[in-house]
C-alpha positions in Angstrom: -13.8 19.1 87.1 -16.2 18.9 90.1 -19.6 17.3 89.5 -22.8 18.0 91.4 -22.5 14.5 92.9 -19.0 15.5 94.3 -20.5 18.5 96.0 -23.3 16.6 97.6 -21.0 13.8 98.7 -18.6 16.3 100.4 -15.7 15.0 98.2 -14.4 18.5 97.9 -14.2 21.5 100.3 -14.0 25.2 99.6 -10.2 25.2 100.0 -10.0 22.8 97.0 -11.4 25.5 94.6 -8.8 26.9 92.3 -8.8 29.8 89.8 -7.1 29.1 86.4 -4.4 31.5 85.5 -4.6 31.4 81.7 -1.7 29.9 79.8 -0.1 26.6 78.6 -1.2 23.5 80.5 -4.3 25.1 82.1 -7.8 23.7 81.4 -10.7 26.0 81.6 -14.2 24.7 82.3 -16.5 24.3 79.2 -18.8 27.0 80.6 -16.0 29.5 80.7 -16.4 30.4 77.0 -20.1 31.2 77.7 -19.4 33.5 80.6 -16.2 35.2 79.5 -15.6 34.6 75.7 -12.6 37.1 75.5 -10.6 35.5 78.3 -11.5 32.0 77.0 -10.1 32.9 73.5 -7.1 34.7 75.1 -6.4 31.5 77.2 -6.6 29.4 74.0 -4.2 31.7 72.2 -1.8 32.0 75.1 -1.6 28.2 75.5 -1.0 27.5 71.9 1.0 30.6 70.8 -1.6 31.2 68.1 -1.6 35.0 68.1 -2.8 37.6 65.5 -0.3 38.5 62.8 0.1 42.1 64.1 1.2 40.9 67.6 4.6 42.5 68.4 7.6 40.1 68.1 8.6 40.9 71.7 5.2 39.5 72.9 5.6 36.4 70.6 9.0 35.7 72.2 7.2 35.3 75.6 4.7 32.8 74.4 3.4 30.3 74.9 3.0 31.3 78.5 2.8 28.7 81.2 -0.4 28.8 83.1 -1.1 27.8 86.7 -3.9 27.4 89.2 -4.3 29.6 92.3 -6.3 28.6 95.3 -9.5 30.7 95.7 -9.4 30.2 99.4 -6.6 29.1 101.7 -7.0 28.2 105.4 -4.3 29.6 107.7 -2.4 27.2 109.8 -0.8 27.5 113.2 -3.0 30.4 114.3 -2.3 31.8 117.7 -3.4 35.0 119.5 -1.6 36.4 122.6 -3.3 39.2 124.5 -1.6 42.2 126.2 1.8 42.1 124.5 4.6 43.6 126.6 2.1 44.8 129.1 0.3 47.1 126.6 -3.4 47.2 127.3 -5.7 46.5 124.3 -2.9 44.8 122.3 -2.6 41.5 120.6 0.0 39.4 118.9 -1.5 37.4 116.1 0.6 34.7 114.5 -0.3 32.4 111.5 1.1 30.7 108.5 -0.1 31.0 104.9 1.1 29.4 101.7 3.4 31.4 99.4 1.5 33.9 97.3 -1.3 34.4 99.9 -2.0 37.8 101.3 -1.7 38.1 105.1 -3.3 41.5 105.0 -6.5 40.0 103.6 -6.6 37.4 106.4 -6.1 40.1 109.1 -8.6 42.5 107.5 -11.3 39.8 107.3 -10.9 38.6 110.9 -10.6 42.0 112.5 -12.9 44.2 110.5 -15.7 43.8 113.1 -13.4 44.5 116.0 -13.9 47.8 117.9 -11.2 49.2 120.1 -12.6 50.9 123.2 
């Protein structure tokens, strides 16, 4: 986990921040149980398969679930903007690459929400 010293030294950047997707093989920070006790307990149970006795068998067959980590922020690569596509006024072609699982619509919305077409 990241320490205060790591932050001040610039060891990590915002694009290094990940969100734990609960399940087997995922560590949650110690403070997680204080902020979100139900998800901390759920994560523990999902990672170990330790479920209540009344859990349906179909659910038990799926466990323990594999967890993963998802980047909180990703930086697009190979961004390019070309104005006046095919001679159309007030038009742009925007091209960029994002890792799998990222949402291109979020990128476009965040970068063009201030734009005003006149």
